[in-house]
C-alpha positions in Angstrom: 3.1 23.2 45.1 2.7 20.9 42.1 5.1 18.0 42.3 5.8 15.5 39.6 8.1 12.8 38.3 9.6 13.0 34.9 11.7 10.7 32.7 11.6 7.2 31.2 9.7 4.4 33.1 11.8 3.2 36.1 14.2 6.2 35.7 11.9 9.1 36.8 13.4 12.1 38.6 11.6 14.4 41.0 10.3 17.8 39.7 8.2 20.8 40.6 6.3 23.2 38.4 7.4 26.8 38.5 5.1 29.9 38.3 5.1 29.6 34.5 4.2 25.9 34.4 7.7 24.8 33.5 9.4 21.7 35.1 12.2 22.3 37.5 14.5 19.5 38.6 14.3 18.7 42.3 17.0 16.0 42.2 19.3 18.2 44.3 16.6 18.6 47.0 15.0 15.2 47.3 15.7 11.7 46.0 12.2 11.2 44.6 8.6 12.2 45.1 8.0 9.3 47.6 6.7 8.8 51.1 9.6 10.7 52.6 9.3 13.6 50.2 5.5 14.0 50.9 5.8 13.9 54.6 5.4 17.2 56.4 9.2 17.5 56.8 9.8 16.6 53.2 7.3 19.1 51.9 8.7 21.8 54.1 12.2 21.1 52.7 10.9 21.4 49.2 8.9 24.6 50.0 12.0 26.3 51.3 13.4 26.4 47.7 12.3 29.0 45.1 11.5 26.9 42.0 13.0 29.6 39.8 16.4 28.8 41.3 16.3 25.1 40.4 17.6 23.7 37.1 15.1 24.0 34.2 14.1 20.7 32.5 14.4 21.2 28.8 12.2 19.7 26.1 9.0 17.7 26.8 10.0 14.6 28.9 7.6 11.8 29.7 5.6 12.5 32.9 5.6 9.5 35.2 3.3 8.6 38.1 3.3 11.5 40.5 4.2 9.3 43.6 6.9 6.7 43.8 6.9 3.6 46.0 3.2 3.6 46.8 2.6 1.1 49.6 -1.2 0.9 49.4 -3.5 1.9 46.6 -6.9 2.0 48.3 -10.1 2.5 46.3 -13.6 3.3 47.4 -16.5 1.9 45.4 -20.0 3.4 44.9 -19.0 6.6 46.7 -21.0 9.0 44.6 -24.7 9.1 45.1 -25.4 9.8 41.4 -23.0 7.0 40.3 -24.7 4.5 42.6 -28.0 5.4 41.1 -26.8 4.9 37.5 -25.6 1.4 38.4 -28.8 0.5 40.2 -26.9 0.0 43.5 -27.8 1.3 46.9 -25.5 3.7 48.7 -23.5 1.5 51.0 -23.9 2.0 54.8 -20.1 2.1 55.1 -17.4 2.8 52.5 -16.8 -0.1 50.1 -13.0 -0.7 50.1 -10.9 -2.6 47.7 -7.2 -2.6 47.0 -5.8 -2.0 43.5 -2.4 -3.7 42.8 0.4 -1.1 42.9 1.7 -2.7 39.7 -1.3 -1.1 38.0 0.2 2.3 38.5 1.3 4.2 35.4 1.9 7.7 34.1 -0.9 10.1 33.2 -0.1 10.0 29.5 1.1 6.4 29.2 -0.9 4.0 27.0 -3.6 1.9 28.8 -3.2 -1.7 27.8 -6.5 -3.6 27.3 -5.7 -7.1 28.7 -6.1 -10.2 26.6 -9.6 -11.6 26.8 -11.1 -8.3 28.1 -14.6 -7.5 26.8 -15.6 -4.7 29.2 -12.8 -2.4 30.0 -14.2 0.8 31.4 -13.1 4.3 32.7 -13.5 6.1 36.0 -12.1 9.6 36.8 -11.4 9.9 40.5 -9.9 12.2 43.1 -6.8 10.7 44.6 -5.7 11.6 48.1 -2.0 11.2 48.9 -1.2 10.5 52.6 1.7 12.5 54.0 1.7 11.6 57.7 1.4 8.1 59.1 -1.4 7.3 61.5 -3.7 4.7 63.0 -7.1 5.3 64.6 -7.0 8.9 63.3 -9.8 11.1 64.7 -11.9 12.7 62.0 -11.1 16.1 63.4 -7.3 15.4 62.7 -7.7 13.6 59.4 -6.6 16.4 57.2 -3.3 16.7 59.1 -2.4 13.4 57.5 -3.1 14.5 53.9 -0.2 15.6 51.7 -2.2 16.5 48.7 -4.3 15.3 45.7 -4.0 14.0 42.2 -6.1 12.7 39.3 -6.7 9.0 39.2 -8.2 7.0 36.3 -9.5 3.8 38.0 -9.6 1.7 34.8 -11.7 -1.4 35.3 -12.6 -4.6 33.6 -16.2 -5.0 34.5 -16.7 -8.6 33.5 -13.7 -9.7 35.6 -14.8 -7.4 38.4 -18.3 -8.8 38.7 -18.1 -12.4 37.3 -14.7 -13.9 38.0 -15.4 -14.7 41.7 -13.9 -13.1 44.7 -13.4 -9.4 45.2 -13.2 -6.5 42.7 -9.4 -6.6 42.6 -9.2 -8.9 39.6 -11.1 -6.4 37.5 -9.1 -3.4 38.8 -5.5 -4.4 38.8 -4.3 -5.1 35.3 -1.0 -3.4 34.3 -1.7 0.3 33.4 -5.1 0.3 35.0 -4.0 3.0 37.5 -2.7 6.2 35.9 -2.0 8.8 38.5 -1.0 12.5 38.0 0.2 14.5 36.2 1.2 16.0 39.4 0.6 15.9 43.2 -1.0 19.2 44.2 -0.3 19.9 47.9 -3.4 20.5 50.0 -2.7 24.2 50.6 -3.7 24.8 46.9 -7.0 22.9 47.3 -8.8 24.4 50.2 -12.0 22.4 49.6 -11.6 18.9 48.1 -15.4 18.5 48.3 -16.1 21.1 45.6 -14.1 20.1 42.6 -15.4 19.7 39.0 -14.3 16.5 37.3 -14.8 15.1 33.8 -13.8 12.4 31.4 -14.0 12.1 27.6 -13.5 9.2 25.2 -12.7 10.1 21.6 -13.8 13.7 22.3 -17.2 12.7 23.7 -17.8 13.8 27.4 -19.2 10.9 29.3 -18.4 12.0 32.9 -19.2 15.5 34.0 -19.5 15.5 37.8 -18.3 17.1 41.1 -16.8 15.9 44.3 -19.8 17.6 45.9 -21.8 14.4 45.4 -19.3 12.2 47.2 -21.1 10.2 49.9 -18.1 9.8 52.2 -15.7 12.7 52.0 -12.0 12.9 52.2 -11.9 13.7 55.9 -14.1 10.8 56.8 -12.3 8.3 54.6 -8.9 9.0 56.1 -10.4 8.5 59.6 -12.4 5.4 58.5 -9.5 3.6 56.7 -7.1 4.2 59.6 -9.4 2.0 61.8 -8.3 -1.0 59.8 -4.6 -0.4 59.1 -1.9 2.2 59.5 -1.9 4.8 56.7 1.7 5.5 55.6 3.2 8.5 53.7 2.8 7.9 49.9 -0.3 5.7 50.3 -3.1 6.7 47.9 -6.8 6.7 48.4 -8.9 6.8 45.2 -12.2 8.1 46.4 -14.8 6.9 43.8 -16.2 8.2 40.6 -19.2 10.3 39.5 -21.8 9.0 36.9 -21.0 8.5 33.3 -19.0 5.2 33.3 -19.3 3.0 30.3 -21.2 0.3 32.2 -24.0 2.8 32.9 -24.6 4.1 29.4 -28.1 3.5 28.1 -29.5 1.8 26.1 -26.3 -0.1 25.7 -23.0 0.1 27.7 -20.0 1.4 26.0 -16.5 -0.1 26.6 -13.0 0.8 25.6 -11.3 -0.7 22.5 -7.9 -0.4 21.0 -7.5 3.0 19.4 -9.8 4.8 21.8 -8.3 7.9 23.5 -9.3 9.0 27.0 -8.9 12.5 28.3 -9.8 13.4 31.9 -9.2 16.0 34.6 -10.1 17.5 37.9 -10.3 21.2 38.7 -6.9 22.4 39.9 -5.3 19.0 39.5 -4.4 18.8 35.9 -5.4 16.7 32.9 -4.5 13.1 31.9 -4.7 11.6 28.4 -4.3 7.9 27.4 -4.4 5.9 24.2 -5.9 2.4 24.6 -3.8 -0.4 23.0 -4.2 -4.1 22.9 -2.0 -6.0 25.4 
Protein backbone atom coordinates (compact mmCIF):
# COMPACT_ATOMS: atom_id res chain seq x y z
CA UNK A 1 0.00 0.00 0.00
CA UNK A 2 1.00 3.60 -0.60
CA UNK A 3 -0.33 5.77 2.21
CA UNK A 4 -0.25 9.55 2.23
CA UNK A 5 -1.64 12.69 3.81
CA UNK A 6 -3.27 15.42 1.76
CA UNK A 7 -4.60 18.90 2.41
CA UNK A 8 -3.39 22.26 3.77
CA UNK A 9 -0.64 22.31 6.45
CA UNK A 10 -2.10 21.31 9.79
CA UNK A 11 -5.32 20.09 8.18
CA UNK A 12 -4.06 17.00 6.34
CA UNK A 13 -6.34 14.02 5.87
CA UNK A 14 -5.33 10.37 5.41
CA UNK A 15 -5.28 8.86 1.95
CA UNK A 16 -4.23 5.85 -0.08
CA UNK A 17 -3.28 5.50 -3.73
CA UNK A 18 -5.51 3.24 -5.80
CA UNK A 19 -4.31 0.99 -8.65
CA UNK A 20 -4.43 3.94 -11.06
CA UNK A 21 -2.38 6.21 -8.82
CA UNK A 22 -5.37 8.30 -7.72
CA UNK A 23 -5.82 9.49 -4.14
CA UNK A 24 -8.63 7.88 -2.18
CA UNK A 25 -9.85 9.35 1.10
CA UNK A 26 -9.17 7.17 4.15
CA UNK A 27 -10.90 9.49 6.64
CA UNK A 28 -13.69 7.00 7.16
CA UNK A 29 -11.21 4.25 8.02
CA UNK A 30 -8.49 5.91 10.15
CA UNK A 31 -8.13 9.30 11.79
CA UNK A 32 -4.69 9.98 10.29
CA UNK A 33 -1.58 8.23 9.01
CA UNK A 34 0.01 8.20 12.45
CA UNK A 35 1.53 5.71 14.85
CA UNK A 36 -1.79 3.97 15.41
CA UNK A 37 -2.48 3.66 11.68
CA UNK A 38 0.96 2.25 10.85
CA UNK A 39 0.84 -0.39 13.59
CA UNK A 40 0.24 -3.97 12.43
CA UNK A 41 -3.39 -3.67 13.53
CA UNK A 42 -3.83 -0.31 11.82
CA UNK A 43 -2.32 -1.49 8.54
CA UNK A 44 -4.48 -4.63 8.61
CA UNK A 45 -7.57 -2.45 9.08
CA UNK A 46 -6.62 -0.32 6.07
CA UNK A 47 -5.72 -3.35 3.94
CA UNK A 48 -9.18 -4.81 4.49
CA UNK A 49 -10.65 -2.06 2.30
CA UNK A 50 -10.58 -2.06 -1.48
CA UNK A 51 -9.25 1.42 -2.36
CA UNK A 52 -11.61 1.61 -5.35
CA UNK A 53 -14.55 1.66 -2.93
CA UNK A 54 -13.26 4.70 -1.03
CA UNK A 55 -14.12 8.32 -1.93
CA UNK A 56 -12.00 9.73 -4.76
CA UNK A 57 -10.10 12.91 -3.94
CA UNK A 58 -10.69 15.37 -6.77
CA UNK A 59 -8.19 17.87 -8.11
CA UNK A 60 -4.55 18.15 -7.12
CA UNK A 61 -4.39 18.77 -3.37
CA UNK A 62 -1.18 19.53 -1.54
CA UNK A 63 0.59 16.38 -0.34
CA UNK A 64 1.71 16.67 3.27
CA UNK A 65 4.29 14.73 5.28
CA UNK A 66 3.43 11.04 4.94
CA UNK A 67 3.42 10.38 8.72
CA UNK A 68 1.75 12.50 11.40
CA UNK A 69 2.83 12.88 15.01
CA UNK A 70 6.37 11.59 14.55
CA UNK A 71 7.86 11.06 18.00
CA UNK A 72 11.51 10.57 17.05
CA UNK A 73 13.24 11.59 13.83
CA UNK A 74 16.48 9.59 14.05
CA UNK A 75 19.24 10.09 11.52
CA UNK A 76 22.34 8.05 10.74
CA UNK A 77 25.46 9.87 9.58
CA UNK A 78 28.23 8.62 7.30
CA UNK A 79 26.34 5.40 6.61
CA UNK A 80 27.35 4.96 2.96
CA UNK A 81 30.90 3.84 2.29
CA UNK A 82 31.17 5.96 -0.87
CA UNK A 83 29.75 9.05 0.88
CA UNK A 84 32.22 8.68 3.75
CA UNK A 85 35.02 8.51 1.18
CA UNK A 86 33.91 11.73 -0.56
CA UNK A 87 33.93 13.63 2.74
CA UNK A 88 37.32 12.25 3.75
CA UNK A 89 35.83 10.55 6.81
CA UNK A 90 36.43 7.02 8.03
CA UNK A 91 33.55 4.59 8.16
CA UNK A 92 32.49 4.71 11.82
CA UNK A 93 32.84 1.58 13.97
CA UNK A 94 29.22 2.02 15.08
CA UNK A 95 26.33 3.96 13.50
CA UNK A 96 26.56 7.73 14.02
CA UNK A 97 23.22 8.81 15.50
CA UNK A 98 21.77 12.30 15.69
CA UNK A 99 18.22 13.51 16.17
CA UNK A 100 16.56 15.93 13.79
CA UNK A 101 13.87 18.14 15.35
CA UNK A 102 10.40 16.94 14.38
CA UNK A 103 9.50 20.60 13.69
CA UNK A 104 11.76 20.29 10.61
CA UNK A 105 9.29 17.87 8.99
CA UNK A 106 7.53 19.20 5.90
CA UNK A 107 5.71 17.94 2.85
CA UNK A 108 7.54 16.47 -0.15
CA UNK A 109 6.66 19.41 -2.43
CA UNK A 110 6.73 22.23 0.13
CA UNK A 111 9.30 25.00 -0.22
CA UNK A 112 12.59 24.53 1.63
CA UNK A 113 13.38 27.71 3.52
CA UNK A 114 17.06 28.65 3.64
CA UNK A 115 17.52 30.07 7.14
CA UNK A 116 18.82 33.56 7.82
CA UNK A 117 22.59 33.64 7.93
CA UNK A 118 23.00 30.30 6.16
CA UNK A 119 25.96 30.02 3.82
CA UNK A 120 26.14 26.26 3.29
CA UNK A 121 22.68 24.70 2.97
CA UNK A 122 23.05 21.25 1.40
CA UNK A 123 20.95 18.31 0.22
CA UNK A 124 20.84 14.58 1.10
CA UNK A 125 18.48 11.99 -0.40
CA UNK A 126 17.88 9.25 2.17
CA UNK A 127 15.83 6.11 2.73
CA UNK A 128 13.40 6.65 5.58
CA UNK A 129 12.28 3.68 7.69
CA UNK A 130 8.94 4.04 9.47
CA UNK A 131 8.51 2.03 12.66
CA UNK A 132 5.21 0.19 13.00
CA UNK A 133 5.63 -1.88 16.15
CA UNK A 134 7.08 -0.72 19.46
CA UNK A 135 10.13 -2.47 20.81
CA UNK A 136 13.21 -2.27 23.03
CA UNK A 137 16.24 -4.56 22.81
CA UNK A 138 14.96 -5.93 19.50
CA UNK A 139 16.94 -8.94 18.21
CA UNK A 140 18.31 -8.37 14.74
CA UNK A 141 16.45 -11.49 13.59
CA UNK A 142 13.13 -9.84 14.56
CA UNK A 143 13.91 -6.28 13.48
CA UNK A 144 11.87 -6.29 10.28
CA UNK A 145 8.76 -7.23 12.25
CA UNK A 146 8.94 -3.71 13.70
CA UNK A 147 9.06 -1.92 10.32
CA UNK A 148 5.83 -0.57 8.83
CA UNK A 149 7.33 0.72 5.60
CA UNK A 150 9.58 3.21 3.87
CA UNK A 151 9.61 6.74 2.49
CA UNK A 152 11.88 9.26 0.80
CA UNK A 153 13.61 11.75 3.12
CA UNK A 154 15.56 14.85 2.12
CA UNK A 155 17.92 15.42 5.05
CA UNK A 156 18.55 19.10 4.29
CA UNK A 157 21.61 20.32 6.20
CA UNK A 158 23.39 23.59 6.99
CA UNK A 159 27.01 22.43 6.91
CA UNK A 160 28.59 25.42 8.63
CA UNK A 161 26.19 25.15 11.55
CA UNK A 162 26.58 21.38 11.60
CA UNK A 163 30.38 21.51 11.85
CA UNK A 164 31.30 24.84 13.39
CA UNK A 165 28.59 26.01 15.79
CA UNK A 166 29.67 23.71 18.66
CA UNK A 167 27.83 20.71 20.04
CA UNK A 168 26.16 18.02 17.99
CA UNK A 169 25.01 18.03 14.36
CA UNK A 170 21.44 18.88 15.38
CA UNK A 171 21.88 22.65 14.92
CA UNK A 172 22.69 22.17 11.26
CA UNK A 173 19.96 19.63 10.64
CA UNK A 174 16.82 20.98 12.30
CA UNK A 175 15.77 24.25 10.69
CA UNK A 176 12.12 24.45 9.71
CA UNK A 177 11.46 22.61 6.41
CA UNK A 178 14.78 20.71 6.62
CA UNK A 179 12.97 17.35 6.76
CA UNK A 180 10.67 16.72 3.77
CA UNK A 181 9.19 13.20 4.01
CA UNK A 182 7.04 11.38 1.46
CA UNK A 183 5.26 11.65 -0.90
CA UNK A 184 3.94 8.44 0.57
CA UNK A 185 4.67 5.71 3.04
CA UNK A 186 5.12 2.49 1.09
CA UNK A 187 4.38 -0.57 3.22
CA UNK A 188 7.20 -3.07 3.52
CA UNK A 189 5.41 -5.80 1.57
CA UNK A 190 5.97 -3.70 -1.58
CA UNK A 191 9.72 -3.33 -0.93
CA UNK A 192 11.10 -6.87 -0.50
CA UNK A 193 14.75 -5.73 -0.33
CA UNK A 194 15.41 -2.24 1.09
CA UNK A 195 19.14 -2.84 0.55
CA UNK A 196 18.86 -2.75 -3.24
CA UNK A 197 17.11 0.51 -4.14
CA UNK A 198 18.37 3.09 -6.63
CA UNK A 199 18.29 6.66 -5.32
CA UNK A 200 19.07 10.04 -6.87
CA UNK A 201 18.89 13.79 -6.40
CA UNK A 202 19.03 16.69 -8.87
CA UNK A 203 19.41 20.44 -8.38
CA UNK A 204 18.20 22.63 -11.24
CA UNK A 205 18.13 19.57 -13.48
CA UNK A 206 21.73 18.51 -12.76
CA UNK A 207 22.05 15.08 -11.15
CA UNK A 208 24.43 15.27 -8.21
CA UNK A 209 23.48 12.09 -6.33
CA UNK A 210 23.08 8.79 -8.15
CA UNK A 211 23.51 5.94 -5.68
CA UNK A 212 22.01 2.81 -4.20
CA UNK A 213 21.15 1.50 -0.78
CA UNK A 214 23.53 -1.38 -1.63
CA UNK A 215 26.44 0.73 -0.36
CA UNK A 216 24.83 1.32 3.03
CA UNK A 217 27.30 0.30 5.77
CA UNK A 218 24.70 -0.50 8.42
CA UNK A 219 21.49 -1.86 6.89
CA UNK A 220 17.88 -1.41 7.93
CA UNK A 221 17.69 -4.63 9.92
CA UNK A 222 20.79 -3.80 11.96
CA UNK A 223 19.80 -0.17 12.54
CA UNK A 224 16.42 -1.10 14.02
CA UNK A 225 18.14 -3.58 16.33
CA UNK A 226 20.95 -1.16 17.23
CA UNK A 227 18.81 1.87 17.98
CA UNK A 228 16.47 -0.17 20.18
CA UNK A 229 19.40 -0.76 22.54
CA UNK A 230 19.28 2.91 23.53
CA UNK A 231 15.55 3.69 23.67
CA UNK A 232 12.16 2.25 22.81
CA UNK A 233 11.16 2.58 19.20
CA UNK A 234 7.52 3.61 18.83
CA UNK A 235 5.08 3.36 15.92
CA UNK A 236 5.45 6.42 13.73
CA UNK A 237 9.11 6.99 14.57
CA UNK A 238 11.32 7.53 11.52
CA UNK A 239 14.91 6.45 10.91
CA UNK A 240 16.66 8.36 8.13
CA UNK A 241 19.40 5.96 7.15
CA UNK A 242 22.11 8.11 5.53
CA UNK A 243 22.96 9.39 2.07
CA UNK A 244 25.03 8.23 -0.91
CA UNK A 245 27.79 10.40 -2.45
CA UNK A 246 27.11 13.60 -4.35
CA UNK A 247 26.23 16.06 -1.59
CA UNK A 248 27.12 19.68 -2.23
CA UNK A 249 29.84 19.67 0.41
CA UNK A 250 31.73 16.98 -1.50
CA UNK A 251 31.71 18.60 -4.95
CA UNK A 252 35.20 19.22 -6.37
CA UNK A 253 36.99 21.53 -6.91
CA UNK A 254 34.52 23.77 -5.07
CA UNK A 255 31.51 22.77 -2.94
CA UNK A 256 28.08 23.72 -4.23
CA UNK A 257 25.37 24.91 -1.85
CA UNK A 258 21.71 25.77 -2.22
CA UNK A 259 20.50 29.32 -2.85
CA UNK A 260 17.04 30.87 -3.20
CA UNK A 261 15.48 29.91 -6.52
CA UNK A 262 17.17 26.52 -6.72
CA UNK A 263 14.91 23.53 -7.26
CA UNK A 264 15.65 20.08 -5.86
CA UNK A 265 14.16 16.89 -7.29
CA UNK A 266 14.87 13.52 -5.68
CA UNK A 267 13.57 10.00 -5.52
CA UNK A 268 14.08 6.40 -4.49
CA UNK A 269 13.09 3.37 -6.52
CA UNK A 270 9.54 2.32 -5.62
CA UNK A 271 9.05 5.16 -3.12
CA UNK A 272 8.17 8.13 -5.29
CA UNK A 273 9.67 11.52 -6.09
CA UNK A 274 9.95 14.77 -4.13
CA UNK A 275 10.47 18.28 -5.50
CA UNK A 276 11.21 21.46 -3.52
CA UNK A 277 11.86 25.08 -4.39
CA UNK A 278 14.41 26.83 -2.18
CA UNK A 279 13.31 30.20 -0.80
CA UNK A 280 14.87 32.65 1.65
CA UNK A 281 13.47 32.48 5.15
